[in-house]
C-alpha positions in Angstrom: 21.5 14.9 -20.1 22.0 10.8 -20.5 25.1 8.7 -18.3 28.2 8.7 -20.6 27.8 4.5 -21.9 30.6 3.1 -18.9 31.1 -0.4 -21.6 30.2 -0.3 -25.3 27.6 -2.8 -26.4 29.9 -5.5 -28.1 32.0 -5.5 -24.4 28.8 -6.0 -22.8 27.6 -9.1 -25.0 31.0 -10.7 -25.7 30.7 -10.7 -21.3 26.7 -12.1 -21.7 28.2 -14.5 -24.9 30.9 -15.7 -21.8 28.4 -16.1 -19.2 25.8 -18.3 -21.1 28.9 -20.4 -23.5 29.8 -22.0 -19.8 26.5 -21.9 -17.5 23.6 -21.5 -19.3 20.9 -18.3 -21.1 19.4 -18.5 -17.7 22.9 -17.9 -16.2 23.0 -14.0 -18.1 22.1 -11.9 -15.1 22.4 -8.4 -14.5 24.1 -9.3 -11.4 27.0 -11.5 -13.5 27.0 -9.3 -15.5 28.4 -6.8 -14.1 30.5 -8.9 -12.0 31.9 -10.1 -14.9 32.3 -6.4 -16.6 34.0 -5.8 -13.0 31.3 -2.7 -11.9 27.9 -2.8 -10.8 25.0 -3.6 -13.0 23.9 0.5 -13.2 26.3 0.5 -16.9 24.7 -2.2 -18.7 20.9 0.0 -19.0 22.3 2.4 -20.4 23.6 0.9 -22.8 20.2 -2.1 -23.0 16.6 -1.4 -22.1 16.7 -5.0 -20.5 17.9 -8.3 -20.4 15.4 -10.2 -22.5 17.2 -7.7 -24.5 20.4 -8.5 -23.8 19.4 -12.2 -24.3 17.8 -12.0 -27.5 21.4 -10.6 -28.6 23.1 -13.2 -27.2 21.1 -16.0 -29.4 21.8 -14.0 -32.4 25.3 -14.2 -31.8 24.5 -17.7 -31.3 23.0 -18.4 -34.4 25.5 -15.8 -36.2 28.1 -18.3 -34.7 26.0 -21.3 -36.0 26.1 -20.0 -39.7 29.5 -20.3 -39.1 29.9 -23.6 -39.2 27.1 -24.5 -41.4 28.8 -22.6 -43.9 32.2 -24.3 -43.5 30.1 -27.6 -44.0 28.6 -26.8 -47.1 31.8 -26.1 -48.3 32.7 -29.9 -47.7 32.2 -32.9 -50.0 29.5 -34.1 -50.4 28.0 -30.7 -48.8 24.9 -32.7 -46.6 27.4 -35.3 -45.3 29.5 -31.5 -44.0 27.1 -29.5 -42.7 26.4 -32.8 -40.4 29.1 -32.8 -39.1 30.0 -29.1 -38.7 26.2 -29.2 -36.7 27.4 -32.2 -34.1 31.1 -30.1 -33.8 29.8 -27.0 -32.6 27.2 -29.4 -29.8 30.4 -30.2 -29.1 32.6 -27.0 -29.1 29.5 -25.4 -27.6 27.9 -27.1 -25.7 25.5 -24.6 -24.1 24.4 -23.1 -27.1 23.9 -25.5 -28.7 21.3 -26.7 -25.8 20.1 -22.5 -26.7 19.2 -23.3 -30.1 18.7 -26.5 -30.1 17.1 -27.7 -26.8 15.2 -25.3 -25.9 11.6 -26.3 -26.4 9.7 -24.1 -28.8 7.0 -21.1 -27.5 4.4 -23.8 -30.4 4.3 -27.1 -30.9 5.1 -28.3 -33.9 6.5 -32.0 -35.6 9.6 -32.5 -37.2 9.0 -31.0 -41.0 7.1 -27.7 -39.1 9.9 -26.7 -36.2 13.5 -27.4 -38.6 12.5 -24.1 -40.4 11.9 -22.0 -37.9 15.0 -23.4 -35.0 17.8 -23.5 -38.2 17.7 -20.4 -40.2 19.7 -22.5 -42.7 17.3 -25.0 -43.1 17.0 -23.8 -47.6 20.7 -24.4 -47.7 20.4 -27.5 -46.0 17.6 -28.6 -48.1 19.3 -27.8 -51.0 22.6 -29.3 -50.1 20.7 -32.5 -50.4 18.4 -31.8 -53.2 20.2 -31.1 -56.2 23.6 -33.1 -55.7 21.1 -36.2 -55.9 18.1 -35.5 -58.0 15.3 -35.4 -56.0 12.2 -33.9 -55.7 11.7 -31.6 -53.0 9.1 -33.4 -51.1 11.6 -36.3 -51.2 14.6 -34.2 -50.3 12.7 -33.0 -46.8 11.9 -36.0 -46.2 15.8 -37.2 -46.2 17.1 -33.5 -44.5 13.8 -34.8 -41.3 15.3 -38.4 -41.2 19.3 -37.2 -41.1 18.3 -33.9 -38.6 16.3 -37.1 -36.2 19.1 -39.0 -36.2 22.3 -36.1 -37.0 20.4 -34.4 -33.4 20.9 -37.2 -31.7 24.3 -37.8 -31.6 24.8 -34.1 -31.2 23.1 -33.9 -28.4 24.1 -36.2 -26.9 28.0 -34.7 -27.3 26.3 -31.2 -25.8 25.0 -33.5 -22.5 28.4 -34.9 -22.9 26.7 -38.7 -23.5 28.6 -39.4 -26.2 32.2 -40.3 -27.1 32.1 -40.7 -31.2 35.4 -40.1 -32.6 35.3 -38.4 -36.0 35.9 -41.4 -37.9 33.0 -43.0 -36.1 30.8 -40.1 -36.7 31.5 -40.0 -40.1 30.9 -43.7 -41.1 27.6 -43.6 -38.9 26.0 -40.4 -41.7 27.1 -41.8 -44.1 25.9 -45.2 -44.3 22.5 -43.7 -42.8 22.5 -41.3 -45.4 23.0 -44.4 -47.6 20.4 -46.2 -46.8 18.0 -43.6 -46.9 18.9 -42.9 -50.2 18.4 -46.6 -51.3 14.7 -46.7 -49.8 14.1 -43.4 -51.7 15.2 -44.3 -54.8 13.4 -47.5 -54.7 10.3 -46.6 -54.1 10.5 -43.7 -57.1 12.4 -46.6 -59.0 8.7 -48.8 -58.1 6.1 -45.4 -58.4 7.8 -45.1 -62.0 7.0 -48.3 -63.1 3.5 -48.5 -61.7 3.1 -45.5 -64.0 4.2 -47.0 -67.1 2.4 -50.2 -66.5 -0.9 -48.5 -66.1 0.2 -46.7 -69.4 0.8 -49.9 -71.1 -2.8 -51.0 -70.0 -4.4 -47.8 -70.9 
């Protein structure tokens, strides 16, 4: 008969999350979990088969927590700026979890257009928040998203590593300026393309 679990799955994961929040995912070890729970490491493995399973569950919980931030951002107006601010706020309030989700090197090499859907489960919702309100084609919206993510990620990464101290107002102003500039350039490009097409039709 298997031994009775001393701790529940939620209790173990709660302890693992606290460790990851304080010292990063590499600090989530069997010994540290036991210390945090006031026990030996043995009871942990009556619930989980391995430390790898526990770390994967921590990643899943971190993603779920980040998803709540995204949901809050999407409820703002404009939604895309709200998401950008939420991304930065997550980095400010949960720096170690931000590093875990967004500053851990991927297993395979990708450019920004390929990595965004992989690292962010909310990619489709965020893309929609920039595509629909501004009447952009998907390709143009993805281009804007990639540019803005690069900029927003830079600010968030600086907060996550203690290198930034911008105020909320300063961040909002910067995100707005960058977005408006990119949107202006995209619409100018679209207008030039349409004018060129009209001129070609007129010459036919």
